[in-house]
Every structure is written in structure tokens, then in C-alpha cells.
GULUM-343280 format. One record per atom (N, C-alpha, C, O, CB): residue number from 1; residue in one letter; atom name; z, y, x. Coordinates in steps of 0.02 Angstrom, whole numbers, padded with zeros to 5 digits. Last residue first. Glycine has a CB too. Layout:
+-----+------+------+--------+--------+--------+
:  nr : rest : atom :      z :      y :      x :
+-----+------+------+--------+--------+--------+
: NUM :    A :   CA :      Z :      Y :      X :
...
+-----+------+------+--------+--------+--------+
This chain:
+-----+------+------+--------+--------+--------+
:  nr : rest : atom :      z :      y :      x :
+-----+------+------+--------+--------+--------+
:  53 :    V :    N :  00432 :  00995 : -07821 :
:  53 :    V :   CA :  00383 :  01044 : -07848 :
:  53 :    V :    C :  00341 :  01072 : -07792 :
:  53 :    V :    O :  00297 :  01113 : -07804 :
:  53 :    V :   CB :  00419 :  01102 : -07884 :
:  52 :    V :    N :  00508 :  00844 : -07859 :
:  52 :    V :   CA :  00480 :  00886 : -07806 :
:  52 :    V :    C :  00428 :  00931 : -07838 :
:  52 :    V :    O :  00385 :  00909 : -07875 :
:  52 :    V :   CB :  00449 :  00844 : -07748 :
:  51 :    M :    N :  00641 :  00835 : -07976 :
:  51 :    M :   CA :  00572 :  00821 : -07960 :
:  51 :    M :    C :  00549 :  00868 : -07905 :
:  51 :    M :    O :  00569 :  00927 : -07904 :
:  51 :    M :   CB :  00526 :  00827 : -08023 :
:  50 :    G :    N :  00765 :  00862 : -08025 :
:  50 :    G :   CA :  00762 :  00825 : -07963 :
:  50 :    G :    C :  00691 :  00806 : -07943 :
:  50 :    G :    O :  00682 :  00766 : -07897 :
:  50 :    G :   CB :  00803 :  00764 : -07969 :
:  49 :    D :    N :  00767 :  00945 : -08131 :
:  49 :    D :   CA :  00770 :  00874 : -08146 :
:  49 :    D :    C :  00765 :  00831 : -08083 :
:  49 :    D :    O :  00762 :  00769 : -08088 :
:  49 :    D :   CB :  00713 :  00856 : -08194 :
:  48 :    A :    N :  00751 :  01072 : -08078 :
:  48 :    A :   CA :  00816 :  01055 : -08107 :
:  48 :    A :    C :  00823 :  00981 : -08122 :
:  48 :    A :    O :  00879 :  00956 : -08126 :
:  48 :    A :   CB :  00827 :  01095 : -08170 :
:  47 :    D :    N :  00649 :  01037 : -07930 :
:  47 :    D :   CA :  00664 :  01073 : -07992 :
:  47 :    D :    C :  00731 :  01047 : -08019 :
:  47 :    D :    O :  00764 :  01006 : -07988 :
:  47 :    D :   CB :  00607 :  01064 : -08044 :
:  46 :    F :    N :  00649 :  01057 : -07751 :
:  46 :    F :   CA :  00660 :  01016 : -07810 :
:  46 :    F :    C :  00672 :  01060 : -07871 :
:  46 :    F :    O :  00701 :  01114 : -07866 :
:  46 :    F :   CB :  00719 :  00968 : -07800 :
:  45 :    I :    N :  00558 :  01061 : -07605 :
:  45 :    I :   CA :  00587 :  01103 : -07657 :
:  45 :    I :    C :  00590 :  01061 : -07721 :
:  45 :    I :    O :  00540 :  01032 : -07742 :
:  45 :    I :   CB :  00546 :  01169 : -07669 :
:  44 :    L :    N :  00582 :  01003 : -07436 :
:  44 :    L :   CA :  00557 :  00995 : -07504 :
:  44 :    L :    C :  00593 :  01043 : -07552 :
:  44 :    L :    O :  00650 :  01062 : -07540 :
:  44 :    L :   CB :  00565 :  00923 : -07527 :
:  43 :    T :    N :  00643 :  01008 : -07315 :
:  43 :    T :   CA :  00581 :  01047 : -07322 :
:  43 :    T :    C :  00552 :  01042 : -07392 :
:  43 :    T :    O :  00502 :  01075 : -07406 :
:  43 :    T :   CB :  00530 :  01023 : -07272 :
:  42 :    E :    N :  00751 :  00924 : -07322 :
:  42 :    E :   CA :  00764 :  00994 : -07306 :
:  42 :    E :    C :  00702 :  01037 : -07316 :
:  42 :    E :    O :  00709 :  01097 : -07325 :
:  42 :    E :   CB :  00788 :  01000 : -07234 :
:  41 :    A :    N :  00698 :  00797 : -07341 :
:  41 :    A :   CA :  00726 :  00833 : -07399 :
:  41 :    A :    C :  00738 :  00907 : -07384 :
:  41 :    A :    O :  00736 :  00948 : -07430 :
:  41 :    A :   CB :  00790 :  00801 : -07420 :
:  40 :    A :    N :  00659 :  00719 : -07237 :
:  40 :    A :   CA :  00611 :  00769 : -07260 :
:  40 :    A :    C :  00640 :  00814 : -07314 :
:  40 :    A :    O :  00610 :  00866 : -07331 :
:  40 :    A :   CB :  00549 :  00735 : -07287 :
:  39 :    L :    N :  00766 :  00633 : -07221 :
:  39 :    L :   CA :  00745 :  00674 : -07164 :
:  39 :    L :    C :  00700 :  00731 : -07186 :
:  39 :    L :    O :  00701 :  00786 : -07157 :
:  39 :    L :   CB :  00710 :  00631 : -07112 :
:  38 :    V :    N :  00767 :  00568 : -07341 :
:  38 :    V :   CA :  00824 :  00611 : -07324 :
:  38 :    V :    C :  00805 :  00658 : -07268 :
:  38 :    V :    O :  00826 :  00716 : -07267 :
:  38 :    V :   CB :  00886 :  00568 : -07305 :
:  37 :    G :    N :  00657 :  00486 : -07337 :
:  37 :    G :   CA :  00655 :  00545 : -07378 :
:  37 :    G :    C :  00711 :  00594 : -07363 :
:  37 :    G :    O :  00703 :  00655 : -07371 :
:  37 :    G :   CB :  00659 :  00525 : -07450 :
:  36 :    R :    N :  00672 :  00368 : -07274 :
:  36 :    R :   CA :  00654 :  00425 : -07232 :
:  36 :    R :    C :  00653 :  00490 : -07271 :
:  36 :    R :    O :  00647 :  00544 : -07242 :
:  36 :    R :   CB :  00587 :  00414 : -07199 :
:  35 :    H :    N :  00692 :  00279 : -07375 :
:  35 :    H :   CA :  00749 :  00294 : -07332 :
:  35 :    H :    C :  00734 :  00352 : -07285 :
:  35 :    H :    O :  00781 :  00382 : -07259 :
:  35 :    H :   CB :  00767 :  00232 : -07291 :
:  34 :    N :    N :  00635 :  00312 : -07533 :
:  34 :    N :   CA :  00613 :  00304 : -07464 :
:  34 :    N :    C :  00671 :  00324 : -07419 :
:  34 :    N :    O :  00697 :  00380 : -07424 :
:  34 :    N :   CB :  00549 :  00347 : -07449 :
:  33 :    T :    N :  00589 :  00275 : -07696 :
:  33 :    T :   CA :  00644 :  00283 : -07649 :
:  33 :    T :    C :  00618 :  00268 : -07579 :
:  33 :    T :    O :  00585 :  00218 : -07567 :
:  33 :    T :   CB :  00704 :  00237 : -07668 :
:  32 :    Y :    N :  00527 :  00330 : -07847 :
:  32 :    Y :   CA :  00509 :  00310 : -07779 :
:  32 :    Y :    C :  00568 :  00325 : -07733 :
:  32 :    Y :    O :  00594 :  00381 : -07732 :
:  32 :    Y :   CB :  00444 :  00347 : -07754 :
:  31 :    T :    N :  00507 :  00289 : -08008 :
:  31 :    T :   CA :  00557 :  00315 : -07962 :
:  31 :    T :    C :  00540 :  00287 : -07894 :
:  31 :    T :    O :  00539 :  00226 : -07884 :
:  31 :    T :   CB :  00630 :  00297 : -07983 :
:  30 :    I :    N :  00394 :  00329 : -08141 :
:  30 :    I :   CA :  00410 :  00292 : -08080 :
:  30 :    I :    C :  00465 :  00328 : -08040 :
:  30 :    I :    O :  00469 :  00389 : -08040 :
:  30 :    I :   CB :  00347 :  00283 : -08037 :
:  29 :    H :    N :  00343 :  00387 : -08254 :
:  29 :    H :   CA :  00412 :  00363 : -08256 :
:  29 :    H :    C :  00433 :  00324 : -08194 :
:  29 :    H :    O :  00484 :  00290 : -08195 :
:  29 :    H :   CB :  00422 :  00320 : -08317 :
:  28 :    D :    N :  00211 :  00412 : -08248 :
:  28 :    D :   CA :  00255 :  00470 : -08244 :
:  28 :    D :    C :  00328 :  00449 : -08239 :
:  28 :    D :    O :  00371 :  00490 : -08221 :
:  28 :    D :   CB :  00246 :  00516 : -08305 :
:  27 :    S :    N :  00134 :  00285 : -08145 :
:  27 :    S :   CA :  00160 :  00309 : -08209 :
:  27 :    S :    C :  00204 :  00370 : -08198 :
:  27 :    S :    O :  00231 :  00379 : -08143 :
:  27 :    S :   CB :  00201 :  00253 : -08245 :
:  26 :    Y :    N :  00006 :  00309 : -08021 :
:  26 :    Y :   CA :  00073 :  00289 : -08043 :
:  26 :    Y :    C :  00089 :  00317 : -08112 :
:  26 :    Y :    O :  00059 :  00366 : -08133 :
:  26 :    Y :   CB :  00125 :  00313 : -07993 :
:  25 :    H :    N : -00109 :  00364 : -07975 :
:  25 :    H :   CA : -00107 :  00291 : -07979 :
:  25 :    H :    C : -00040 :  00264 : -08006 :
:  25 :    H :    O : -00032 :  00204 : -08015 :
:  25 :    H :   CB : -00119 :  00261 : -07910 :
:  24 :    S :    N : -00090 :  00496 : -07957 :
:  24 :    S :   CA : -00129 :  00476 : -08016 :
:  24 :    S :    C : -00129 :  00401 : -08025 :
:  24 :    S :    O : -00147 :  00376 : -08079 :
:  24 :    S :   CB : -00200 :  00502 : -08010 :
:  23 :    L :    N : -00030 :  00510 : -07834 :
:  23 :    L :   CA :  00014 :  00506 : -07892 :
:  23 :    L :    C : -00024 :  00486 : -07955 :
:  23 :    L :    O :  00006 :  00461 : -08003 :
:  23 :    L :   CB :  00049 :  00571 : -07904 :
:  22 :    I :    N : -00146 :  00522 : -07754 :
:  22 :    I :   CA : -00100 :  00466 : -07745 :
:  22 :    I :    C : -00059 :  00456 : -07809 :
:  22 :    I :    O : -00054 :  00400 : -07835 :
:  22 :    I :   CB : -00053 :  00478 : -07684 :
:  21 :    R :    N : -00198 :  00644 : -07802 :
:  21 :    R :   CA : -00236 :  00582 : -07811 :
:  21 :    R :    C : -00192 :  00521 : -07803 :
:  21 :    R :    O : -00200 :  00472 : -07839 :
:  21 :    R :   CB : -00295 :  00579 : -07761 :
:  20 :    T :    N : -00096 :  00730 : -07759 :
:  20 :    T :   CA : -00115 :  00727 : -07830 :
:  20 :    T :    C : -00152 :  00662 : -07845 :
:  20 :    T :    O : -00139 :  00629 : -07895 :
:  20 :    T :   CB : -00159 :  00787 : -07849 :
:  19 :    L :    N : -00096 :  00708 : -07619 :
:  19 :    L :   CA : -00039 :  00689 : -07660 :
:  19 :    L :    C : -00056 :  00684 : -07734 :
:  19 :    L :    O : -00034 :  00637 : -07767 :
:  19 :    L :   CB :  00017 :  00740 : -07651 :
:  18 :    D :    N : -00190 :  00659 : -07502 :
:  18 :    D :   CA : -00204 :  00692 : -07566 :
:  18 :    D :    C : -00151 :  00671 : -07617 :
:  18 :    D :    O : -00159 :  00621 : -07652 :
:  18 :    D :   CB : -00276 :  00673 : -07592 :
:  17 :    H :    N : -00209 :  00612 : -07373 :
:  17 :    H :   CA : -00148 :  00650 : -07389 :
:  17 :    H :    C : -00156 :  00690 : -07454 :
:  17 :    H :    O : -00132 :  00746 : -07459 :
:  17 :    H :   CB : -00130 :  00697 : -07331 :
:  16 :    F :    N : -00308 :  00527 : -07346 :
:  16 :    F :   CA : -00328 :  00597 : -07349 :
:  16 :    F :    C : -00268 :  00642 : -07366 :
:  16 :    F :    O : -00276 :  00703 : -07373 :
:  16 :    F :   CB : -00383 :  00607 : -07401 :
:  15 :    N :    N : -00240 :  00406 : -07356 :
:  15 :    N :   CA : -00266 :  00426 : -07291 :
:  15 :    N :    C : -00288 :  00499 : -07288 :
:  15 :    N :    O : -00287 :  00530 : -07235 :
:  15 :    N :   CB : -00324 :  00382 : -07272 :
:  14 :    W :    N : -00214 :  00405 : -07495 :
:  14 :    W :   CA : -00159 :  00405 : -07446 :
:  14 :    W :    C : -00184 :  00431 : -07378 :
:  14 :    W :    O : -00151 :  00473 : -07348 :
:  14 :    W :   CB : -00129 :  00334 : -07438 :
:  13 :    A :    N : -00345 :  00397 : -07546 :
:  13 :    A :   CA : -00302 :  00454 : -07563 :
:  13 :    A :    C : -00245 :  00461 : -07513 :
:  13 :    A :    O : -00229 :  00516 : -07490 :
:  13 :    A :   CB : -00274 :  00447 : -07634 :
:  12 :    D :    N : -00382 :  00272 : -07493 :
:  12 :    D :   CA : -00418 :  00333 : -07473 :
:  12 :    D :    C : -00377 :  00395 : -07488 :
:  12 :    D :    O : -00374 :  00441 : -07446 :
:  12 :    D :   CB : -00486 :  00337 : -07510 :
:  11 :    Q :    N : -00290 :  00190 : -07561 :
:  11 :    Q :   CA : -00290 :  00193 : -07489 :
:  11 :    Q :    C : -00325 :  00256 : -07464 :
:  11 :    Q :    O : -00300 :  00289 : -07419 :
:  11 :    Q :   CB : -00323 :  00131 : -07459 :
:  10 :    W :    N : -00331 :  00211 : -07695 :
:  10 :    W :   CA : -00263 :  00228 : -07673 :
:  10 :    W :    C : -00260 :  00237 : -07598 :
:  10 :    W :    O : -00231 :  00285 : -07573 :
:  10 :    W :   CB : -00212 :  00175 : -07696 :
:   9 :    D :    N : -00461 :  00159 : -07687 :
:   9 :    D :   CA : -00452 :  00229 : -07705 :
:   9 :    D :    C : -00382 :  00253 : -07684 :
:   9 :    D :    O : -00375 :  00308 : -07658 :
:   9 :    D :   CB : -00462 :  00240 : -07780 :
:   8 :    Q :    N : -00433 :  00026 : -07656 :
:   8 :    Q :   CA : -00471 :  00066 : -07608 :
:   8 :    Q :    C : -00462 :  00140 : -07623 :
:   8 :    Q :    O : -00456 :  00181 : -07576 :
:   8 :    Q :   CB : -00546 :  00048 : -07611 :
:   7 :    A :    N : -00366 : -00014 : -07772 :
:   7 :    A :   CA : -00331 : -00016 : -07707 :
:   7 :    A :    C : -00367 :  00028 : -07656 :
:   7 :    A :    O : -00335 :  00063 : -07617 :
:   7 :    A :   CB : -00326 : -00088 : -07682 :
:   6 :    F :    N : -00471 :  00002 : -07865 :
:   6 :    F :   CA : -00408 :  00037 : -07874 :
:   6 :    F :    C : -00371 :  00042 : -07807 :
:   6 :    F :    O : -00347 :  00096 : -07788 :
:   6 :    F :   CB : -00363 :  00002 : -07926 :
:   5 :    A :    N : -00564 : -00089 : -07816 :
:   5 :    A :   CA : -00581 : -00018 : -07817 :
:   5 :    A :    C : -00518 :  00025 : -07824 :
:   5 :    A :    O : -00512 :  00078 : -07793 :
:   5 :    A :   CB : -00630 : -00002 : -07875 :
:   4 :    G :    N : -00490 : -00207 : -07836 :
:   4 :    G :   CA : -00514 : -00189 : -07770 :
:   4 :    G :    C : -00530 : -00115 : -07765 :
:   4 :    G :    O : -00513 : -00082 : -07716 :
:   4 :    G :   CB : -00575 : -00231 : -07752 :
:   3 :    Y :    N : -00473 : -00211 : -07974 :
:   3 :    Y :   CA : -00415 : -00202 : -07931 :
:   3 :    Y :    C : -00434 : -00182 : -07859 :
:   3 :    Y :    O : -00399 : -00145 : -07826 :
:   3 :    Y :   CB : -00373 : -00265 : -07929 :
:   2 :    D :    N : -00544 : -00156 : -08105 :
:   2 :    D :   CA : -00569 : -00175 : -08039 :
:   2 :    D :    C : -00513 : -00160 : -07989 :
:   2 :    D :    O : -00507 : -00104 : -07964 :
:   2 :    D :   CB : -00635 : -00137 : -08020 :
:   1 :    M :    N : -00499 : -00218 : -08261 :
:   1 :    M :   CA : -00486 : -00170 : -08209 :
:   1 :    M :    C : -00512 : -00199 : -08143 :
:   1 :    M :    O : -00502 : -00257 : -08128 :
:   1 :    M :   CB : -00411 : -00154 : -08204 :
+-----+------+------+--------+--------+--------+
């Protein structure tokens, strides 16, 4: 695996706010916790499993 290319692709996805591309770097089983998420939760829509839709 080319870790440099992987990191660069993740960084580019983050900077372009490309959520689909960002998430492609993670497993489906990841749990992401962010203390600022509570502030944004009012604008997010969650499904029955607690996943953002």
C-alpha cells in the first residue's frame, strides 16, 4: 500500500468536503466520536440505527 498516496487522497477529500470520498477510507464498522458533533446534531438526519443519512 502506498501510504503517502492514501494520506494525500484522504486530505484532498477532506479539503474538498467530499464525504463519500472521505468515508471510502474507513471500514463500515468504524465509530467516529466528535465532541462538536452535539452542536451539529440538530441539522443531521439519522436512520433507525443511528447512522447519518
